[in-house]
C-alpha positions in Angstrom: 200.0 239.9 55.9 200.8 239.1 59.5 198.9 240.5 62.4 200.5 240.2 65.8 198.4 240.3 69.0 198.7 239.1 72.6 195.9 236.6 73.4 194.9 234.5 76.4 197.2 231.6 76.2 197.0 227.9 77.0 199.3 226.8 79.8 202.9 226.7 78.6 202.5 228.8 75.5 204.1 232.2 75.0 202.5 235.2 73.2 201.6 233.9 69.8 201.5 235.1 66.3 198.1 235.2 64.5 198.1 234.8 60.8 195.6 236.3 58.4 193.4 233.9 56.4 195.5 234.0 53.3 198.6 232.7 55.0 196.6 230.2 57.0 195.1 228.8 53.8 198.5 228.5 52.3 200.0 226.7 55.3 197.0 224.3 55.7 196.5 223.3 52.2 192.8 224.3 52.3 190.7 226.8 50.5 188.5 229.5 51.9 184.9 229.3 50.8 181.7 231.0 51.8 180.2 229.1 54.7 176.9 228.6 56.5 176.3 226.4 59.5 174.8 223.0 58.6 171.2 222.6 59.7 170.4 219.1 58.4 169.1 216.9 61.1 170.8 213.5 61.6 169.0 210.3 61.9 172.1 208.6 63.5 171.3 205.9 66.1 173.5 204.4 68.8 175.9 201.7 67.6 174.3 199.1 69.9 171.7 199.1 72.6 173.2 201.2 75.3 173.0 200.2 79.0 169.6 200.9 80.5 171.0 203.8 82.6 171.3 205.9 79.4 167.6 205.6 78.5 165.7 205.0 81.7 165.5 207.5 84.6 168.5 207.0 86.8 168.2 206.1 90.5 169.6 208.6 92.9 172.7 206.6 93.6 173.5 205.9 89.9 176.9 206.9 88.6 176.8 209.5 85.8 179.0 208.1 83.0 180.8 209.8 80.1 178.9 208.5 77.0 182.0 208.0 74.8 184.1 206.2 77.4 181.6 204.9 80.0 184.0 206.2 82.7 182.5 208.1 85.7 181.8 211.7 84.6 184.1 214.4 86.1 182.5 215.9 89.2 179.6 213.5 88.9 178.0 215.2 85.9 178.2 214.6 82.2 179.0 218.0 80.4 175.9 219.2 78.6 177.6 219.7 75.3 178.0 217.8 72.0 181.0 215.8 70.8 183.9 217.9 69.4 186.0 216.3 66.7 189.4 217.9 65.8 191.5 217.0 62.8 195.1 216.4 63.9 198.2 215.7 61.9 200.4 212.6 62.2 203.5 213.2 60.1 206.8 212.8 62.0 207.1 216.6 61.8 203.8 216.9 63.7 204.9 214.7 66.7 204.6 214.9 69.6 201.0 215.9 69.4 199.2 217.8 72.2 195.7 217.0 73.5 195.5 213.3 72.9 195.4 212.3 76.5 192.2 214.2 77.1 190.3 212.6 74.2 187.4 210.1 74.6 187.9 208.5 71.2 190.6 208.9 68.5 189.9 207.7 64.9 193.0 207.1 62.8 192.3 207.4 59.1 194.5 206.7 56.0 194.9 209.7 53.8 196.9 210.3 50.6 200.5 209.2 50.2 200.3 206.3 52.7 200.2 208.6 55.8 197.5 208.8 58.5 195.7 211.6 60.3 193.7 211.6 63.5 190.2 212.7 64.3 190.4 213.5 68.0 187.1 213.4 69.8 186.3 215.3 73.1 183.2 215.4 75.2 183.8 214.7 78.9 187.2 216.4 79.3 189.0 219.5 78.2 192.3 220.1 76.4 193.9 223.5 76.8 196.2 222.8 73.8 195.3 220.7 70.7 198.2 220.7 68.2 198.8 220.5 65.3 195.4 220.9 63.7 195.3 220.2 59.9 193.0 220.1 56.9 189.8 218.0 56.5 189.0 215.2 54.1 185.9 214.1 52.2 185.5 211.1 54.4 185.6 213.0 57.7 181.9 213.8 57.9 181.1 210.2 57.2 183.2 209.2 60.3 182.2 212.1 62.6 178.4 212.1 62.0 178.2 208.9 64.2 178.8 211.1 67.3 175.3 212.4 67.9 172.9 214.7 66.0 175.2 217.7 65.4 178.8 217.1 66.5 181.3 220.0 66.2 184.2 219.6 63.6 187.4 221.7 63.8 189.9 221.6 60.9 192.3 223.8 59.0 190.6 224.2 55.7 190.1 221.7 52.9 189.8 221.3 49.1 186.4 222.4 47.7 184.9 218.8 47.5 185.7 218.2 51.2 184.2 221.5 52.4 181.1 220.8 50.3 180.8 217.4 52.0 181.2 219.0 55.4 178.7 221.7 54.6 176.1 219.2 53.5 176.5 217.0 56.5 175.0 217.3 60.0 178.3 218.5 61.4 178.6 222.0 62.9 181.6 223.7 61.3 184.0 225.3 63.9 187.0 225.2 61.5 189.5 227.9 60.8 187.4 229.7 58.1 184.2 229.6 60.2 185.6 230.6 63.6 186.8 234.0 64.6 190.5 234.6 64.0 191.3 234.4 67.7 190.0 230.8 67.8 193.2 229.4 66.2 196.8 230.5 66.7 200.3 229.4 65.7 202.9 227.8 68.0 206.1 229.8 67.5 208.3 226.9 68.6 207.3 224.9 65.5 207.2 225.7 61.8 204.1 226.0 59.7 201.9 224.2 58.7 202.7 221.8 61.6 201.9 224.4 64.4 198.2 225.3 64.3 196.7 225.3 67.8 193.3 225.7 69.5 191.6 224.4 72.7 188.3 222.7 73.6 187.2 225.8 75.6 187.7 228.1 72.5 186.1 225.6 70.1 183.1 224.9 72.3 182.6 228.7 72.6 182.5 228.9 68.8 180.0 226.1 68.7 177.7 228.0 71.1 177.9 231.0 68.8 176.8 228.7 66.0 173.9 227.6 68.1 175.2 224.0 68.6 173.0 221.7 70.7 173.9 221.2 74.4 172.8 217.5 74.1 175.6 215.0 74.8 176.0 212.2 72.2 174.7 208.7 72.8 177.3 205.9 73.5 179.1 204.8 70.4 180.1 201.4 71.8 178.8 198.8 74.2 180.7 198.1 77.4 180.8 195.0 79.6 182.9 192.0 80.7 185.5 190.4 78.5 183.6 188.2 76.0 184.1 184.5 76.1 185.4 184.5 72.5 188.4 186.5 73.5 191.9 185.1 73.0 195.2 186.4 74.5 196.9 189.2 72.6 199.9 191.2 73.7 200.7 193.2 70.6 199.0 194.3 67.4 201.1 195.6 64.5 199.5 197.7 61.7 201.8 198.3 58.7 200.6 201.6 57.4 203.1 202.6 54.7 204.4 205.7 56.4 202.9 205.3 59.9 204.0 201.8 60.7 202.8 201.3 64.3 202.4 198.8 67.1 200.1 198.8 70.1 201.6 196.8 73.1 199.6 195.6 76.1 200.9 196.9 79.4 199.5 194.6 82.2 200.8 196.8 84.9 199.1 200.0 83.6 196.1 198.2 82.1 196.4 199.9 78.7 197.8 199.6 75.2 200.9 201.7 74.5 201.7 203.0 71.0 205.0 203.0 69.2 206.3 203.5 65.7 208.7 201.3 63.7 210.9 204.3 62.7 210.9 206.6 65.8 210.1 204.2 68.7 207.7 205.3 71.5 204.8 207.5 70.5 205.1 210.4 73.0 202.7 213.1 73.9 203.6 216.8 73.9 202.6 217.0 77.6 204.9 214.0 78.3 204.4 210.3 78.6 203.5 207.7 76.0 200.3 207.6 73.9 198.0 204.9 75.4 194.5 203.5 74.9 192.2 201.3 76.9 190.7 199.7 73.7 192.1 199.5 70.2 189.4 198.7 67.5 190.7 197.7 64.1 188.2 198.0 61.2 189.2 196.7 57.9 187.8 199.0 55.2 188.1 199.2 51.4 190.1 202.3 50.3 190.0 203.7 46.7 191.2 207.0 45.1 188.8 209.9 44.5 189.1 212.0 41.3 190.1 215.0 43.4 193.7 216.2 43.7 194.7 217.0 47.3 198.1 218.7 47.1 200.7 220.1 44.8 202.4 216.7 44.4 199.3 215.6 42.4 198.2 213.1 45.1 194.5 212.3 45.1 192.3 212.2 48.1 191.4 208.6 49.1 187.8 207.5 49.9 186.8 204.7 52.3 183.9 202.4 52.1 182.3 203.0 55.5 179.0 201.3 55.0 178.2 197.6 54.6 180.4 195.3 56.6 184.0 194.1 57.1 186.4 192.3 59.4 186.8 193.8 62.9 189.3 193.1 65.7 188.8 194.5 69.1 191.8 194.6 71.5 191.1 195.0 75.2 192.4 193.8 78.6 195.3 192.0 76.9 193.0 190.0 74.6 191.6 190.0 71.1 188.0 189.5 70.0 187.5 188.8 66.3 184.3 189.8 64.6 182.6 192.0 62.0 181.7 195.7 61.8 178.3 196.5 60.3 177.0 199.8 59.2 173.9 199.7 56.9 174.0 203.4 56.0 175.8 206.6 56.8 172.8 207.7 58.9 173.5 204.8 61.3 176.4 204.0 63.6 178.9 201.2 63.2 178.1 198.0 65.2 180.7 195.5 66.4 179.6 191.9 66.3 181.4 188.7 67.4 181.4 185.4 65.5 178.1 184.5 67.1 176.5 187.8 66.0 176.5 189.2 69.5 177.7 192.8 70.3 181.4 193.0 71.2 181.8 194.9 74.5 184.6 197.2 75.3 186.3 198.1 78.6 185.4 201.6 79.9 188.1 204.1 78.8 189.7 205.7 75.8 189.2 204.0 72.5 191.4 204.3 69.4 189.6 203.3 66.2 192.0 202.2 63.4 190.5 202.5 59.9 192.8 200.1 58.1 192.7 199.5 54.4 192.2 195.9 53.4 195.6 196.0 51.6 197.5 196.9 54.9 198.7 193.9 57.0 197.5 193.7 60.6 199.2 191.1 62.8 198.3 190.2 66.4 200.6 188.2 68.6 199.8 186.6 72.0 
């Protein structure tokens, strides 16, 4: 059944069509289940020792910095709210996505069928339109739980093993089956399931209703000068089977620009190319789960996100090779160079590429 209502709209959207839960589940590929907000406390720790200003009392002239980018905070104050992670689709039919430019961090994860999806993380800035939001995966809470004690997680349903993993994690569920019906809507200019929309304002309001903490997350990365072990790098090519992409350094703009082998420049719905200050490539072992994800019979994949593996950090037109280390899921991922020293990033937006060890990664100077 379809229910139509006029709602407050993000800029640029017309009056929207709200869908009842049955249709939403059909479009998203997820299942509705009885939900309770997770209450398990996390023991996650910062990835590396954060700069002293995050732990010691700040002098009066100290700059307030966003914890997940280390850029100066908007209006001189870090928003008193947790990290918000939103699951966003990356099929060609889902492009261009909206809301990427306001993100602090974006994780790109391989899912079934050789495609990728994004976990788009907000904390310091707001996005009035995040689109298209899609279903969660079993590995999502293993990635997101690094973002503070109780980060918020927004998604469009999931198979039962994935919802069970989310419910048993420290994440606060603000997904489509937990939130009020008005928290998500459909973009009438696109076809379902590639058109589910929300905003940071709405999702943070749902989080407050779920008694989410107002504590900002600790830094996930270390920031500092370009390490001495860096070597020149102008491009990095990641050959995901159906999301073959390249990041290219733009010296004039001081960022990495994203493009695809099949469609060219990766554009944003708001206009302009998708860019990042840092690109972090983590080589991870991928293996199939026993759980069927969709009607084609494809199984969800799992990633080995603990232990260690090869890491490549791209910043300032340079590459730093090293290792990622994460002893347990209760800890964050550390980035270490060949001398076992922390790899520092440049302040700004970071894209984390979780690349299966079977997928080629090639950097060129």
